[in-house]
N, CA and C atoms of all chains as a GROMACS GRO file, in nm:
protein
  594
    1MET      N    1  -1.671   8.850   7.009
    1MET     CA    2  -1.805   8.846   7.068
    1MET      C    3  -1.867   8.708   7.057
    2SER      N    4  -1.836   8.634   6.950
    2SER     CA    5  -1.900   8.503   6.933
    2SER      C    6  -1.850   8.404   7.038
    3VAL      N    7  -1.727   8.428   7.091
    3VAL     CA    8  -1.679   8.343   7.201
    3VAL      C    9  -1.767   8.359   7.324
    4PHE      N   10  -1.805   8.486   7.355
    4PHE     CA   11  -1.887   8.510   7.473
    4PHE      C   12  -2.026   8.448   7.457
    5ILE      N   13  -2.080   8.460   7.334
    5ILE     CA   14  -2.212   8.401   7.310
    5ILE      C   15  -2.205   8.250   7.323
    6ALA      N   16  -2.093   8.189   7.276
    6ALA     CA   17  -2.078   8.045   7.290
    6ALA      C   18  -2.070   8.004   7.437
    7LEU      N   19  -2.000   8.085   7.519
    7LEU     CA   20  -1.993   8.052   7.662
    7LEU      C   21  -2.130   8.064   7.729
    8LEU      N   22  -2.209   8.166   7.688
    8LEU     CA   23  -2.342   8.179   7.747
    8LEU      C   24  -2.432   8.063   7.704
    9ILE      N   25  -2.415   8.015   7.580
    9ILE     CA   26  -2.494   7.899   7.537
    9ILE      C   27  -2.455   7.775   7.617
   10PHE      N   28  -2.324   7.764   7.649
   10PHE     CA   29  -2.278   7.654   7.735
   10PHE      C   30  -2.345   7.662   7.873
   11CYS      N   31  -2.355   7.785   7.930
   11CYS     CA   32  -2.425   7.803   8.058
   11CYS      C   33  -2.571   7.761   8.047
   12CYS      N   34  -2.635   7.795   7.933
   12CYS     CA   35  -2.775   7.758   7.916
   12CYS      C   36  -2.791   7.608   7.912
   13PHE      N   37  -2.694   7.537   7.850
   13PHE     CA   38  -2.705   7.392   7.848
   13PHE      C   39  -2.686   7.332   7.987
   14LEU      N   40  -2.599   7.393   8.070
   14LEU     CA   41  -2.586   7.345   8.208
   14LEU      C   42  -2.718   7.363   8.284
   15CYS      N   43  -2.785   7.479   8.264
   15CYS     CA   44  -2.913   7.502   8.329
   15CYS      C   45  -3.017   7.402   8.281
   16LEU      N   46  -3.016   7.373   8.149
   16LEU     CA   47  -3.115   7.278   8.098
   16LEU      C   48  -3.090   7.138   8.151
   17TYR      N   49  -2.962   7.104   8.175
   17TYR     CA   50  -2.932   6.975   8.238
   17TYR      C   51  -2.995   6.968   8.377
   18ARG      N   52  -2.987   7.080   8.452
   18ARG     CA   53  -3.045   7.079   8.586
   18ARG      C   54  -3.198   7.076   8.578
   19VAL      N   55  -3.255   7.142   8.477
   19VAL     CA   56  -3.400   7.136   8.461
   19VAL      C   57  -3.444   6.993   8.434
   20GLY      N   58  -3.368   6.919   8.353
   20GLY     CA   59  -3.408   6.784   8.321
   20GLY      C   60  -3.384   6.686   8.433
   21LYS      N   61  -3.273   6.703   8.507
   21LYS     CA   62  -3.233   6.602   8.603
   21LYS      C   63  -3.282   6.630   8.744
   22GLY      N   64  -3.296   6.761   8.778
   22GLY     CA   65  -3.320   6.802   8.915
   22GLY      C   66  -3.420   6.717   8.990
   23PRO      N   67  -3.384   6.665   9.107
   23PRO     CA   68  -3.472   6.567   9.172
   23PRO      C   69  -3.601   6.628   9.226
   24THR      N   70  -3.600   6.753   9.266
   24THR     CA   71  -3.722   6.811   9.321
   24THR      C   72  -3.768   6.928   9.235
   25ALA      N   73  -3.890   6.973   9.262
   25ALA     CA   74  -3.946   7.082   9.183
   25ALA      C   75  -3.875   7.216   9.205
   26PRO      N   76  -3.833   7.255   9.328
   26PRO     CA   77  -3.762   7.382   9.340
   26PRO      C   78  -3.629   7.386   9.268
   27ASP      N   79  -3.562   7.268   9.247
   27ASP     CA   80  -3.441   7.268   9.164
   27ASP      C   81  -3.471   7.319   9.024
   28ARG      N   82  -3.580   7.269   8.968
   28ARG     CA   83  -3.617   7.312   8.833
   28ARG      C   84  -3.654   7.459   8.831
   29THR      N   85  -3.721   7.505   8.939
   29THR     CA   86  -3.759   7.646   8.944
   29THR      C   87  -3.636   7.737   8.948
   30VAL      N   88  -3.534   7.696   9.027
   30VAL     CA   89  -3.410   7.774   9.034
   30VAL      C   90  -3.343   7.779   8.897
   31ALA      N   91  -3.340   7.663   8.828
   31ALA     CA   92  -3.273   7.658   8.699
   31ALA      C   93  -3.344   7.746   8.598
   32ILE      N   94  -3.478   7.749   8.603
   32ILE     CA   95  -3.552   7.834   8.508
   32ILE      C   96  -3.528   7.981   8.538
   33ASP      N   97  -3.517   8.015   8.668
   33ASP     CA   98  -3.487   8.154   8.706
   33ASP      C   99  -3.351   8.198   8.653
   34ILE      N  100  -3.251   8.108   8.669
   34ILE     CA  101  -3.117   8.141   8.621
   34ILE      C  102  -3.115   8.153   8.469
   35LEU      N  103  -3.195   8.068   8.403
   35LEU     CA  104  -3.202   8.075   8.257
   35LEU      C  105  -3.258   8.210   8.212
   36GLY      N  106  -3.358   8.262   8.285
   36GLY     CA  107  -3.410   8.394   8.253
   36GLY      C  108  -3.308   8.504   8.270
   37THR      N  109  -3.223   8.492   8.375
   37THR     CA  110  -3.120   8.593   8.395
   37THR      C  111  -3.014   8.586   8.285
   38LEU      N  112  -2.986   8.463   8.237
   38LEU     CA  113  -2.888   8.450   8.128
   38LEU      C  114  -2.939   8.511   7.999
   39VAL      N  115  -3.070   8.504   7.976
   39VAL     CA  116  -3.127   8.562   7.854
   39VAL      C  117  -3.110   8.714   7.856
   40VAL      N  118  -3.116   8.776   7.975
   40VAL     CA  119  -3.090   8.920   7.985
   40VAL      C  120  -2.946   8.951   7.942
   41GLY      N  121  -2.852   8.862   7.979
   41GLY     CA  122  -2.714   8.879   7.934
   41GLY      C  123  -2.700   8.867   7.783
   42PHE      N  124  -2.774   8.772   7.724
   42PHE     CA  125  -2.777   8.761   7.578
   42PHE      C  126  -2.823   8.891   7.514
   43CYS      N  127  -2.931   8.949   7.568
   43CYS     CA  128  -2.984   9.073   7.511
   43CYS      C  129  -2.882   9.185   7.522
   44ALA      N  130  -2.806   9.190   7.634
   44ALA     CA  131  -2.705   9.294   7.650
   44ALA      C  132  -2.595   9.280   7.545
   45ILE      N  133  -2.549   9.155   7.522
   45ILE     CA  134  -2.441   9.136   7.424
   45ILE      C  135  -2.490   9.167   7.283
   46TYR      N  136  -2.616   9.131   7.253
   46TYR     CA  137  -2.668   9.165   7.120
   46TYR      C  138  -2.682   9.315   7.103
   47SER      N  139  -2.715   9.387   7.210
   47SER     CA  140  -2.725   9.533   7.194
   47SER      C  141  -2.587   9.595   7.180
   48ILE      N  142  -2.480   9.530   7.233
   48ILE     CA  143  -2.345   9.580   7.206
   48ILE      C  144  -2.310   9.557   7.059
   49ILE      N  145  -2.346   9.439   7.005
   49ILE     CA  146  -2.307   9.406   6.868
   49ILE      C  147  -2.380   9.496   6.769
   50THR      N  148  -2.513   9.508   6.784
   50THR     CA  149  -2.590   9.576   6.681
   50THR      C  150  -2.610   9.724   6.708
   51LYS      N  151  -2.572   9.774   6.827
   51LYS     CA  152  -2.589   9.916   6.864
   51LYS      C  153  -2.734   9.962   6.856
   52LYS      N  154  -2.828   9.871   6.884
   52LYS     CA  155  -2.969   9.910   6.884
   52LYS      C  156  -3.024   9.892   7.026
   53ASP      N  157  -3.119   9.981   7.064
   53ASP     CA  158  -3.173   9.969   7.200
   53ASP      C  159  -3.295   9.881   7.206
   54LEU      N  160  -3.333   9.822   7.092
   54LEU     CA  161  -3.446   9.728   7.092
   54LEU      C  162  -3.419   9.610   7.184
   55TYR      N  163  -3.294   9.561   7.183
   55TYR     CA  164  -3.265   9.442   7.262
   55TYR      C  165  -3.265   9.471   7.411
   56MET      N  166  -3.232   9.595   7.451
   56MET     CA  167  -3.240   9.626   7.594
   56MET      C  168  -3.384   9.633   7.641
   57ASN      N  169  -3.476   9.678   7.551
   57ASN     CA  170  -3.619   9.672   7.588
   57ASN      C  171  -3.662   9.529   7.612
   58ILE      N  172  -3.616   9.439   7.523
   58ILE     CA  173  -3.652   9.298   7.541
   58ILE      C  174  -3.595   9.247   7.673
   59GLY      N  175  -3.471   9.290   7.709
   59GLY     CA  176  -3.410   9.243   7.833
   59GLY      C  177  -3.485   9.289   7.956
   60ILE      N  178  -3.528   9.417   7.958
   60ILE     CA  179  -3.602   9.469   8.073
   60ILE      C  180  -3.732   9.393   8.091
   61SER      N  181  -3.807   9.375   7.980
   61SER     CA  182  -3.937   9.308   7.994
   61SER      C  183  -3.917   9.161   8.027
   62TRP      N  184  -3.807   9.101   7.978
   62TRP     CA  185  -3.782   8.960   8.012
   62TRP      C  186  -3.750   8.943   8.161
   63ALA      N  187  -3.676   9.038   8.218
   63ALA     CA  188  -3.644   9.031   8.360
   63ALA      C  189  -3.772   9.042   8.442
   64LEU      N  190  -3.862   9.132   8.402
   64LEU     CA  191  -3.990   9.148   8.472
   64LEU      C  192  -4.071   9.020   8.468
   65LEU      N  193  -4.084   8.961   8.348
   65LEU     CA  194  -4.168   8.841   8.335
   65LEU      C  195  -4.106   8.723   8.408
   66SER      N  196  -3.972   8.714   8.407
   66SER     CA  197  -3.906   8.604   8.476
   66SER      C  198  -3.928   8.614   8.627
   67PHE      N  199  -3.923   8.738   8.680
   67PHE     CA  200  -3.945   8.758   8.823
   67PHE      C  201  -4.088   8.718   8.861
   68ILE      N  202  -4.185   8.760   8.780
   68ILE     CA  203  -4.324   8.728   8.812
   68ILE      C  204  -4.347   8.578   8.804
   69GLY      N  205  -4.286   8.513   8.705
   69GLY     CA  206  -4.302   8.369   8.693
   69GLY      C  207  -4.240   8.295   8.809
   70THR      N  208  -4.122   8.343   8.856
   70THR     CA  209  -4.057   8.279   8.970
   70THR      C  210  -4.141   8.292   9.096
   71LEU      N  211  -4.196   8.412   9.118
   71LEU     CA  212  -4.280   8.430   9.238
   71LEU      C  213  -4.405   8.343   9.232
   72ALA      N  214  -4.464   8.331   9.112
   72ALA     CA  215  -4.584   8.248   9.100
   72ALA      C  216  -4.552   8.103   9.127
   73LEU      N  217  -4.439   8.053   9.073
   73LEU     CA  218  -4.401   7.913   9.097
   73LEU      C  219  -4.371   7.889   9.244
   74ALA      N  220  -4.305   7.988   9.311
   74ALA     CA  221  -4.272   7.969   9.452
   74ALA      C  222  -4.400   7.964   9.536
   75LYS      N  223  -4.496   8.050   9.504
   75LYS     CA  224  -4.622   8.048   9.578
   75LYS      C  225  -4.696   7.918   9.555
   76TYR      N  226  -4.684   7.865   9.434
   76TYR     CA  227  -4.752   7.739   9.404
   76TYR      C  228  -4.688   7.623   9.480
   77LEU      N  229  -4.553   7.626   9.488
   77LEU     CA  230  -4.484   7.516   9.557
   77LEU      C  231  -4.510   7.519   9.707
   78GLU      N  232  -4.533   7.638   9.760
   78GLU     CA  233  -4.548   7.651   9.905
   78GLU      C  234  -4.677   7.588   9.955
   79GLY      N  235  -4.776   7.576   9.867
   79GLY     CA  236  -4.905   7.531   9.912
   79GLY      C  237  -4.920   7.382   9.930
   80ARG      N  238  -4.823   7.302   9.885
   80ARG     CA  239  -4.841   7.157   9.894
   80ARG      C  240  -4.711   7.093   9.939
   81GLY      N  241  -4.720   6.972   9.995
   81GLY     CA  242  -4.601   6.905  10.046
   81GLY      C  243  -4.549   6.802   9.949
   82PHE      N  244  -4.416   6.797   9.935
   82PHE     CA  245  -4.354   6.697   9.851
   82PHE      C  246  -4.283   6.596   9.942
   83ASP      N  247  -4.290   6.472   9.907
   83ASP     CA  248  -4.235   6.369   9.994
   83ASP      C  249  -4.088   6.343   9.972
   84GLU      N  250  -4.028   6.398   9.866
   84GLU     CA  251  -3.889   6.365   9.835
   84GLU      C  252  -3.796   6.433   9.933
   85MET      N  253  -0.996  10.328   7.519
   85MET     CA  254  -0.981  10.310   7.663
   85MET      C  255  -1.109  10.256   7.725
   86SER      N  256  -1.222  10.320   7.690
   86SER     CA  257  -1.347  10.273   7.751
   86SER      C  258  -1.386  10.137   7.696
   87GLU      N  259  -1.347  10.108   7.569
   87GLU     CA  260  -1.378   9.975   7.516
   87GLU      C  261  -1.296   9.868   7.586
   88THR      N  262  -1.174   9.904   7.628
   88THR     CA  263  -1.094   9.806   7.702
   88THR      C  264  -1.157   9.774   7.837
   89ILE      N  265  -1.206   9.879   7.906
   89ILE     CA  266  -1.273   9.855   8.034
   89ILE      C  267  -1.399   9.772   8.013
   90GLY      N  268  -1.472   9.802   7.904
   90GLY     CA  269  -1.592   9.724   7.875
   90GLY      C  270  -1.560   9.578   7.847
   91LEU      N  271  -1.450   9.554   7.774
   91LEU     CA  272  -1.413   9.416   7.743
   91LEU      C  273  -1.374   9.340   7.870
   92ILE      N  274  -1.300   9.409   7.960
   92ILE     CA  275  -1.262   9.343   8.086
   92ILE      C  276  -1.385   9.310   8.169
   93LEU      N  277  -1.480   9.406   8.177
   93LEU     CA  278  -1.602   9.378   8.254
   93LEU      C  279  -1.682   9.265   8.192
   94LEU      N  280  -1.684   9.260   8.058
   94LEU     CA  281  -1.758   9.153   7.989
   94LEU      C  282  -1.697   9.017   8.020
   95ILE      N  283  -1.562   9.010   8.015
   95ILE     CA  284  -1.496   8.881   8.042
   95ILE      C  285  -1.521   8.837   8.186
   96VAL      N  286  -1.511   8.933   8.282
   96VAL     CA  287  -1.534   8.896   8.422
   96VAL      C  288  -1.679   8.852   8.444
   97GLY      N  289  -1.774   8.921   8.379
   97GLY     CA  290  -1.914   8.883   8.393
   97GLY      C  291  -1.942   8.745   8.340
   98ILE      N  292  -1.884   8.713   8.223
   98ILE     CA  293  -1.909   8.580   8.166
   98ILE      C  294  -1.843   8.474   8.252
   99MET      N  295  -1.726   8.505   8.312
   99MET     CA  296  -1.662   8.409   8.404
   99MET      C  297  -1.753   8.380   8.523
  100PHE      N  298  -1.815   8.487   8.579
  100PHE     CA  299  -1.907   8.465   8.691
  100PHE      C  300  -2.026   8.379   8.648
  101ASP      N  301  -2.078   8.402   8.526
  101ASP     CA  302  -2.191   8.322   8.478
  101ASP      C  303  -2.154   8.176   8.467
  102VAL      N  304  -2.035   8.148   8.410
  102VAL     CA  305  -1.994   8.009   8.390
  102VAL      C  306  -1.975   7.941   8.525
  103VAL      N  307  -1.911   8.012   8.620
  103VAL     CA  308  -1.888   7.952   8.752
  103VAL      C  309  -2.020   7.926   8.824
  104GLY      N  310  -2.115   8.020   8.812
  104GLY     CA  311  -2.245   8.000   8.875
  104GLY      C  312  -2.319   7.882   8.818
  105CYS      N  313  -2.312   7.864   8.686
  105CYS     CA  314  -2.386   7.752   8.626
  105CYS      C  315  -2.317   7.619   8.656
  106ILE      N  316  -2.183   7.619   8.668
  106ILE     CA  317  -2.115   7.495   8.710
  106ILE      C  318  -2.156   7.461   8.854
  107GLY      N  319  -2.168   7.564   8.939
  107GLY     CA  320  -2.215   7.541   9.074
  107GLY      C  321  -2.358   7.490   9.078
  108LEU      N  322  -2.440   7.536   8.983
  108LEU     CA  323  -2.578   7.487   8.976
  108LEU      C  324  -2.581   7.338   8.944
  109VAL      N  325  -2.484   7.290   8.868
  109VAL     CA  326  -2.483   7.148   8.835
  109VAL      C  327  -2.414   7.066   8.943
  110ARG      N  328  -2.306   7.117   9.003
  110ARG     CA  329  -2.219   7.034   9.084
  110ARG      C  330  -2.259   7.023   9.230
  111LEU      N  331  -2.326   7.124   9.286
  111LEU     CA  332  -2.349   7.125   9.430
  111LEU      C  333  -2.458   7.026   9.471
  112PRO      N  334  -2.456   6.977   9.595
  112PRO     CA  335  -2.537   6.861   9.630
  112PRO      C  336  -2.682   6.890   9.669
  113ASP      N  337  -2.719   7.014   9.696
  113ASP     CA  338  -2.842   7.040   9.768
  113ASP      C  339  -2.915   7.156   9.702
  114ILE      N  340  -3.045   7.163   9.719
  114ILE     CA  341  -3.121   7.273   9.660
  114ILE      C  342  -3.078   7.407   9.717
  115TYR      N  343  -3.047   7.412   9.846
  115TYR     CA  344  -3.012   7.541   9.908
  115TYR      C  345  -2.873   7.586   9.865
  116ASN      N  346  -2.779   7.488   9.855
  116ASN     CA  347  -2.645   7.524   9.806
  116ASN      C  348  -2.650   7.570   9.661
  117ARG      N  349  -2.728   7.498   9.581
  117ARG     CA  350  -2.740   7.537   9.439
  117ARG      C  351  -2.798   7.675   9.425
  118LEU      N  352  -2.900   7.705   9.508
  118LEU     CA  353  -2.966   7.836   9.503
  118LEU      C  354  -2.867   7.947   9.537
  119GLN      N  355  -2.786   7.922   9.640
  119GLN     CA  356  -2.689   8.024   9.682
  119GLN      C  357  -2.586   8.052   9.573
  120ALA      N  358  -2.523   7.944   9.522
  120ALA     CA  359  -2.420   7.963   9.420
  120ALA      C  360  -2.477   8.026   9.295
  121ALA      N  361  -2.586   7.967   9.243
  121ALA     CA  362  -2.636   8.011   9.114
  121ALA      C  363  -2.688   8.154   9.120
  122THR      N  364  -2.766   8.188   9.222
  122THR     CA  365  -2.827   8.320   9.223
  122THR      C  366  -2.724   8.430   9.241
  123LYS      N  367  -2.631   8.412   9.334
  123LYS     CA  368  -2.532   8.519   9.356
  123LYS      C  369  -2.443   8.537   9.234
  124CYS      N  370  -2.387   8.427   9.184
  124CYS     CA  371  -2.290   8.439   9.075
  124CYS      C  372  -2.356   8.491   8.950
  125VAL      N  373  -2.474   8.438   8.915
  125VAL     CA  374  -2.533   8.478   8.788
  125VAL      C  375  -2.586   8.620   8.795
  126THR      N  376  -2.637   8.662   8.912
  126THR     CA  377  -2.680   8.801   8.924
  126THR      C  378  -2.564   8.897   8.907
  127LEU      N  379  -2.452   8.868   8.975
  127LEU     CA  380  -2.335   8.956   8.963
  127LEU      C  381  -2.279   8.955   8.820
  128GLY      N  382  -2.276   8.836   8.758
  128GLY     CA  383  -2.224   8.828   8.622
  128GLY      C  384  -2.308   8.904   8.522
  129THR      N  385  -2.441   8.891   8.533
  129THR     CA  386  -2.527   8.962   8.439
  129THR      C  387  -2.520   9.113   8.462
  130CYS      N  388  -2.506   9.155   8.588
  130CYS     CA  389  -2.492   9.299   8.614
  130CYS      C  390  -2.362   9.352   8.556
  131MET      N  391  -2.255   9.271   8.559
  131MET     CA  392  -2.130   9.318   8.499
  131MET      C  393  -2.140   9.325   8.348
  132ILE      N  394  -2.212   9.230   8.284
  132ILE     CA  395  -2.233   9.238   8.139
  132ILE      C  396  -2.310   9.364   8.104
  133LEU      N  397  -2.415   9.395   8.183
  133LEU     CA  398  -2.494   9.515   8.156
  133LEU      C  399  -2.414   9.642   8.181
  134LEU      N  400  -2.320   9.637   8.279
  134LEU     CA  401  -2.235   9.754   8.304
  134LEU      C  402  -2.135   9.773   8.191
  135SER      N  403  -2.093   9.662   8.127
  135SER     CA  404  -2.002   9.675   8.014
  135SER      C  405  -2.072   9.738   7.894
  136VAL      N  406  -2.206   9.724   7.885
  136VAL     CA  407  -2.280   9.794   7.780
  136VAL      C  408  -2.262   9.945   7.796
  137LEU      N  409  -2.263   9.993   7.922
  137LEU     CA  410  -2.243  10.136   7.948
  137LEU      C  411  -2.108  10.184   7.897
  138PHE      N  412  -2.002  10.101   7.917
  138PHE     CA  413  -1.870  10.143   7.874
  138PHE      C  414  -1.852  10.129   7.723
  139TYR      N  415  -1.922  10.034   7.661
  139TYR     CA  416  -1.908  10.017   7.516
  139TYR      C  417  -1.977  10.128   7.439
  140THR      N  418  -2.100  10.164   7.479
  140THR     CA  419  -2.180  10.252   7.394
  140THR      C  420  -2.181  10.396   7.441
  141GLY      N  421  -2.124  10.428   7.558
  141GLY     CA  422  -2.127  10.566   7.604
  141GLY      C  423  -2.264  10.606   7.655
  142ILE      N  424  -2.279  10.736   7.688
  142ILE     CA  425  -2.407  10.784   7.738
  142ILE      C  426  -2.506  10.791   7.624
  143GLY      N  427  -2.619  10.727   7.643
  143GLY     CA  428  -2.720  10.727   7.537
  143GLY      C  429  -2.837  10.642   7.579
  144PRO      N  430  -2.931  10.619   7.488
  144PRO     CA  431  -3.049  10.540   7.525
  144PRO      C  432  -3.016  10.397   7.565
  145ILE      N  433  -2.917  10.335   7.497
  145ILE     CA  434  -2.886  10.195   7.528
  145ILE      C  435  -2.831  10.183   7.670
  146SER      N  436  -2.739  10.274   7.708
  146SER     CA  437  -2.677  10.260   7.839
  146SER      C  438  -2.773  10.298   7.950
  147MET      N  439  -2.865  10.393   7.925
  147MET     CA  440  -2.963  10.424   8.029
  147MET      C  441  -3.057  10.306   8.053
  148LYS      N  442  -3.096  10.239   7.944
  148LYS     CA  443  -3.180  10.120   7.962
  148LYS      C  444  -3.102  10.010   8.030
  149ALA      N  445  -2.970  10.004   8.005
  149ALA     CA  446  -2.889   9.904   8.074
  149ALA      C  447  -2.883   9.933   8.223
  150LEU      N  448  -2.876  10.062   8.261
  150LEU     CA  449  -2.876  10.095   8.404
  150LEU      C  450  -3.008  10.060   8.470
  151VAL      N  451  -3.120  10.085   8.400
  151VAL     CA  452  -3.250  10.046   8.453
  151VAL      C  453  -3.257   9.895   8.472
  152CYS      N  454  -3.199   9.822   8.376
  152CYS     CA  455  -3.203   9.677   8.383
  152CYS      C  456  -3.115   9.626   8.497
  153ILE      N  457  -3.000   9.693   8.523
  153ILE     CA  458  -2.916   9.657   8.638
  153ILE      C  459  -2.993   9.673   8.767
  154TRP      N  460  -3.061   9.787   8.783
  154TRP     CA  461  -3.139   9.811   8.904
  154TRP      C  462  -3.246   9.704   8.920
  155PHE      N  463  -3.310   9.669   8.808
  155PHE     CA  464  -3.420   9.574   8.815
  155PHE      C  465  -3.370   9.436   8.854
  156VAL      N  466  -3.259   9.392   8.791
  156VAL     CA  467  -3.205   9.259   8.823
  156VAL      C  468  -3.158   9.253   8.968
  157LEU      N  469  -3.094   9.361   9.015
  157LEU     CA  470  -3.046   9.361   9.154
  157LEU      C  471  -3.161   9.362   9.253
  158MET      N  472  -3.276   9.422   9.218
  158MET     CA  473  -3.389   9.420   9.310
  158MET      C  474  -3.461   9.286   9.308
  159THR      N  475  -3.483   9.228   9.190
  159THR     CA  476  -3.574   9.115   9.180
  159THR      C  477  -3.508   8.981   9.206
  160SER      N  478  -3.379   8.966   9.176
  160SER     CA  479  -3.321   8.832   9.185
  160SER      C  480  -3.308   8.780   9.329
  161PRO      N  481  -3.264   8.862   9.427
  161PRO     CA  482  -3.263   8.810   9.565
  161PRO      C  483  -3.403   8.784   9.619
  162THR      N  484  -3.502   8.864   9.574
  162THR     CA  485  -3.638   8.841   9.621
  162THR      C  486  -3.691   8.706   9.572
  163GLY      N  487  -3.666   8.677   9.444
  163GLY     CA  488  -3.709   8.550   9.390
  163GLY      C  489  -3.638   8.433   9.456
  164ALA      N  490  -3.508   8.449   9.484
  164ALA     CA  491  -3.432   8.341   9.548
  164ALA      C  492  -3.483   8.314   9.689
  165HIS      N  493  -3.515   8.422   9.760
  165HIS     CA  494  -3.569   8.406   9.896
  165HIS      C  495  -3.704   8.336   9.893
  166ALA      N  496  -3.787   8.370   9.795
  166ALA     CA  497  -3.918   8.306   9.784
  166ALA      C  498  -3.904   8.158   9.753
  167ILE      N  499  -3.809   8.124   9.664
  167ILE     CA  500  -3.792   7.982   9.630
  167ILE      C  501  -3.739   7.904   9.751
  168ALA      N  502  -3.643   7.961   9.826
  168ALA     CA  503  -3.587   7.890   9.940
  168ALA      C  504  -3.692   7.868  10.048
  169ARG      N  505  -3.775   7.969  10.070
  169ARG     CA  506  -3.880   7.956  10.171
  169ARG      C  507  -3.983   7.851  10.128
  170ALA      N  508  -4.019   7.853   9.999
  170ALA     CA  509  -4.115   7.754   9.950
  170ALA      C  510  -4.058   7.614   9.959
  171ALA      N  511  -3.927   7.598   9.929
  171ALA     CA  512  -3.866   7.465   9.934
  171ALA      C  513  -3.862   7.415  10.077
  172HIS      N  514  -3.827   7.504  10.172
  172HIS     CA  515  -3.821   7.460  10.311
  172HIS      C  516  -3.959   7.428  10.364
  173ARG      N  517  -4.059   7.505  10.325
  173ARG     CA  518  -4.193   7.481  10.376
  173ARG      C  519  -4.258   7.360  10.313
  174SER      N  520  -4.219   7.325  10.190
  174SER     CA  521  -4.279   7.207  10.129
  174SER      C  522  -4.208   7.081  10.170
  175GLY      N  523  -4.116   7.089  10.268
  175GLY     CA  524  -4.065   6.970  10.332
  175GLY      C  525  -3.945   6.907  10.268
  176ILE      N  526  -3.866   6.982  10.191
  176ILE     CA  527  -3.746   6.924  10.131
  176ILE      C  528  -3.634   6.926  10.234
  177ARG      N  529  -3.571   6.808  10.256
  177ARG     CA  530  -3.468   6.796  10.358
  177ARG      C  531  -3.339   6.865  10.314
  178LEU      N  532  -3.257   6.903  10.415
  178LEU     CA  533  -3.125   6.956  10.386
  178LEU      C  534  -3.031   6.842  10.352
  179TRP      N  535  -2.914   6.878  10.295
  179TRP     CA  536  -2.811   6.780  10.265
  179TRP      C  537  -2.759   6.720  10.396
  180GLU      N  538  -2.707   6.594  10.390
  180GLU     CA  539  -2.662   6.528  10.513
  180GLU      C  540  -2.545   6.601  10.578
  181GLY      N  541  -2.463   6.672  10.501
  181GLY     CA  542  -2.348   6.742  10.556
  181GLY      C  543  -2.380   6.878  10.614
  182SER      N  544  -2.506   6.920  10.612
  182SER     CA  545  -2.539   7.052  10.668
  182SER      C  546  -2.527   7.048  10.819
  183VAL      N  547  -2.480   7.159  10.877
  183VAL     CA  548  -2.453   7.160  11.020
  183VAL      C  549  -2.563   7.224  11.103
  184MET      N  550  -2.639   7.316  11.046
  184MET     CA  551  -2.747   7.374  11.126
  184MET      C  552  -2.862   7.417  11.037
  185ASP      N  553  -2.980   7.428  11.100
  185ASP     CA  554  -3.101   7.467  11.029
  185ASP      C  555  -3.177   7.566  11.116
  186LYS      N  556  -3.140   7.691  11.109
  186LYS     CA  557  -3.196   7.792  11.198
  186LYS      C  558  -3.344   7.816  11.172
  187TYR      N  559  -3.386   7.802  11.046
  187TYR     CA  560  -3.527   7.829  11.013
  187TYR      C  561  -3.618   7.727  11.080
  188ALA      N  562  -3.575   7.598  11.079
  188ALA     CA  563  -3.657   7.496  11.144
  188ALA      C  564  -3.656   7.512  11.295
  189GLU      N  565  -3.541   7.560  11.351
  189GLU     CA  566  -3.538   7.582  11.496
  189GLU      C  567  -3.632   7.695  11.536
  190ASP      N  568  -3.642   7.796  11.450
  190ASP     CA  569  -3.730   7.908  11.484
  190ASP      C  570  -3.877   7.870  11.471
  191HIS      N  571  -3.908   7.774  11.384
  191HIS     CA  572  -4.048   7.739  11.360
  191HIS      C  573  -4.075   7.595  11.402
  192GLU      N  574  -4.031   7.557  11.519
  192GLU     CA  575  -4.050   7.419  11.562
  192GLU      C  576  -4.197   7.391  11.586
  193GLY      N  577  -4.238   7.267  11.550
  193GLY     CA  578  -4.376   7.230  11.570
  193GLY      C  579  -4.462   7.258  11.448
  194ALA      N  580  -4.446   7.377  11.392
  194ALA     CA  581  -4.529   7.411  11.276
  194ALA      C  582  -4.467   7.360  11.147
  195GLU      N  583  -4.340   7.320  11.150
  195GLU     CA  584  -4.271   7.294  11.025
  195GLU      C  585  -4.247   7.147  10.997
  196ASP      N  586  -4.252   7.059  11.100
  196ASP     CA  587  -4.215   6.920  11.071
  196ASP      C  588  -4.335   6.843  11.018
  197LYS      N  589  -4.361   6.865  10.892
  197LYS     CA  590  -4.471   6.796  10.826
  197LYS      C  591  -4.430   6.658  10.779
  198THR      N  592  -4.301   6.642  10.743
  198THR     CA  593  -4.261   6.514  10.686
  198THR      C  594  -4.220   6.419  10.797
   0.00000   0.00000   0.00000
């Protein structure tokens, strides 16, 4: 199981690279959205390891909050023009 | 037997996640990155959540995993569509190698702000 968690942490570092480097604002928004989906995967693997359903509750609420945050950022980006 | 199926689903899901995140870094354009990352990571996370069902059997954990699968499958394409529309409307150009832009053809006049 620790191999899978290490691979997911590697994915998170790739997303953080895109958050830091991404030339435009929607690049960063996409990377943050993907990071939220990866955290749901973390919660699923932890619930397999510990056999507790607490982590699945965290995963469901995290997916909800990530979706709302993505929609809010998209609506914010739509209202103004970027020159890049 | 069911743990073997769960392990196979877990490995395939993590492979999809890694490939999606490599695509997020390597592809040249916001729209290409959005396509690769959203599809691969959504499918990978759904396979990880499905492997929870095979690992733990019928119970509270697997039912919550099924709810979470439904939720991720509903919300992730909606968020991706919203981001792509916002990016196109805020004037971000396509990659030079792109061959067509149907959205701009449909909204000519109202869309060329830049």
